[in-house]
N, C-alpha and C positions, 0 to 999 in steps of 0.2 A: 479659502480652501477647499479643494475637490473635494467632495466625498461620493462622487459616482459611483466611484467600485463598492460602497457599503450596501448590501440589501435588506431589506427592510424584517426577512425571515428567513428562516430552511425552507420552506417551501418554495419561497419565489427563489431563494438558488438555485434550487434542481429542478423547477418546472420545465423546463426546455431538453431534459434528458429524454432523448427517446428511446424504444424499444429497440435493442440489437447493438445497443451504445457501448464501446470498452473503456473504461474509465481504470486509470492509476490511482492508489488509495493508499494512504501514510498510512504510521502507525507499525510498530511491533508487539506480537499477540494483543494486549488491550491498552498500552503504554503511547500514547501520543493517537491515537485512535480518533478520525472524525466525526463519532460519534455520533453529534445530532442531524449532521448530512446527511448520515449510512439512516435515519429513523426517519428522516423527509423522505429518502428517497424509498424506503420501503412503503411509507404512506403513499407519497405518487403513482405507485400501482406499474412501473416501467418491467419489462421480463426481457429477457434472453441475453444478458448482460456478460461481457469479457470483462474479468476482473484482474488488475494486474499488482498485485501487491505479496507482501511476506509471507502474509498466510490467511488464512480466510475467517479470521476471527475465532471463537469458542461460541460451542452449544449454548446459545441463548445472547448471546452478546457481538455487538460489532458488527463484521460483514456474515455472521453466522445466520443473523438476523432473515438477512436476502435469502442465505443457501438454504433455510428450510421454506421457505414461503416459496422457494423454487424458481427463483427469479435468475439466478446466472445457469448459463451453460458453460461456459469456459473459465480457468482461474488459470492462471501462471503465477505461480508462488515458488518459494525457497524450501517449505514443508506444509503439511497437512497438520501439524501440531497435536494440542489439544480437544481439533474439534472431531468427534465420532461421527458425527450426522454427515460432517464433510468426507470421512472416510468412508463410509457406508456408501453414500452418494457416488464415491468415485469406483470403487470396485463392483457396483450393481449398473454402470454403466451410463448414470443419469447426469452424470456431470465430467469436461472434459478435462484432463488437469497436465499441465506443462511443467513438471520440475525443474527449477534451475537453481543451479548454486546459488548461494545469498550475495556474496560479492558480484557475482557476475549478473545477476539479478539488478543490484542497483546499479552499477555501470548500464547494462542495458537502457535505463530509463533515463541515468544523465546523458548518456549518447545521444539518445533521442533529440533530447531538450536542447544540446547543444549543436545540432544540425550535424551530427556524424553517424555515417550509415551503419558503420560495423566495424568491430576492433576484434584482435586476435588474444586470446589470455589463455596461459599454460592451465589454467584451472580445469578440471577435466580429460585431459590427456589420457589414453590407457584406459578410460572407462563409457558407459554406455554412454554420455555424454557426447564424445568423439565417434564413435561407433557406429551410433544408433542402436534402435530396439528396446529403446527405453518408453515402457508404458504410457500411454496418452489416453487414452480411452478404453473400456473394458465393454464387452457386451453380458448380456443378462447372466449368460450361463458362465462367465468369470473365465473367456477367451479376451485376448487381447484385437481388440475392434481396431485400435491406430496406434502405432508406435512414433516416436521421434526418428527423423531420417539421419543419415551418416552425416558428419560436417568437415569442411575443408579444413586441412591441418597444412601448416608453413612452418619451418624453422627459423627462427630467429636468434642471431647472437649462440648458434647450438643447443636451442630450447624450443621443444616441438610446441606448438600453440592452436587451439581452435578458433574457429571463425564464430566471432557471434553477434546476429544482428540486432541494430537499437531497438528499442520501443519506443512508440508514437502514440496516445492515445486521444482517443476523442475528449474525454473531462478527466481530470484529476479531483480529488478530494482530498483534504489535509487538515492538518492541527497546528496550530502555531500560540505559541505563547503571549505573544504579544504580535502584532500588525497597523504599521501607520496607514493611512487612508489611502497612501499611493500602492500599496501592497508590498512593501519590504515587510519581511518578516523576521524575527528570532524566535527559536525551537527551544526548548527545555531538554536539556538530558539525552535520556534515550529517545523521545520522540525526532532526535534531531537525524535519527539511522536512515529513516526511508523517508520521512517528507520532503524534503529538498527534493531528490531528486526524483518522486511522484509528482510533485509539483512542476518540476521541468516538463515531465515526459507529455503533460496533457494541454491540447490545445486550449481549452477553456480549463482555467484551474481556479479553483472555489476552495477559499481557505475561510472555516472557523479558527475565529480567534479569540481566547480568552482574555484579551484586553484591546482596544483599540487606541490609538494614540495620532497624532497632528504628525504630519510631514516634518522632521527635523526634531522629534523629541528622540527616535533611536538615532546612537551615534555610527556611524558609519562603521567602526569595527563592530557594530553589534548584530549587524545586518548578516543572517545564513543565506537568505535567499532575494535577492531582486526582484522589485517588484513590476518588473517586465515578464517576468513570468504569472504573473495573477492579474485574473480579470472579476473576479466577485470575492467580497468581503463579508462574512456574517459573524456580528460580536456577539459574543455570551454573554448572558448574563452571569452577575457573581456567583449566583448560585449553581446552575450550569458547568461555571468554570470549575467551581471544585468538585464535581462528580467524574470521579475517575476509577476505573474499573482493576482489580487485581487478579490475575489468570489464578493464581494459588497463594493463600496469605500461611506464611509460616511464622511461627512464634517461639520463640525458645523456650518460654514457662519459666516458671520463677527457680530462680538458684538456690540452691541450696544455703543454709545459714551456717555460717561458721561457727565451731564451739571450743570453749578453749578444755583443756583439761583439767 
């Protein structure tokens, strides 16, 4: 059975990613993020990255680590989220941010991986998404240095829709629950939101998998991403696979004990 896609370490997996590369990165908040590949990329020293991801991690975690190290120059994301440093860098003109509606972002990546150049969607009609003028980059004094252009609008079945271009990136970093040695992947729960389209968008896709199995051990209906989209696989140790971040831990507290009169 061929294991040629399986790499020996996270460092080996990201060793050839150059300065100025574009990367699609899976995950939602801290759920399903390729954290060990991100750590390896930080250690590798690459700079001037363009990141396409639902968000840019949190302060001190995920993509937030690359942001804090000033390795990211542009982010295409759906929200700034819980990351105060991300918001600070955006408003001070240190990073360019192309905010994109969440579903549109997922479809732009999926379309890129499917060979579709662009598509029309009703999302954003009548807003700055359509009209242009959404700030992408600020000057240090708070004025807008660059803003989004207006987008083409056409009417389909009586409904106006805006044209959105597909996204293809140089690399993609994703996290899978299980991958086989051919790269077929299964994702767990919320990790399935952005990991499959991010994986499709990358010309070279690198998967960190909590478990790697032989070809045939994943049933056809279990496969969420075909191996044709995957070029490299990093198998995590059980201890690494168990480490998963939570953005906000909320507990209910102790319930009052019922008493009888």
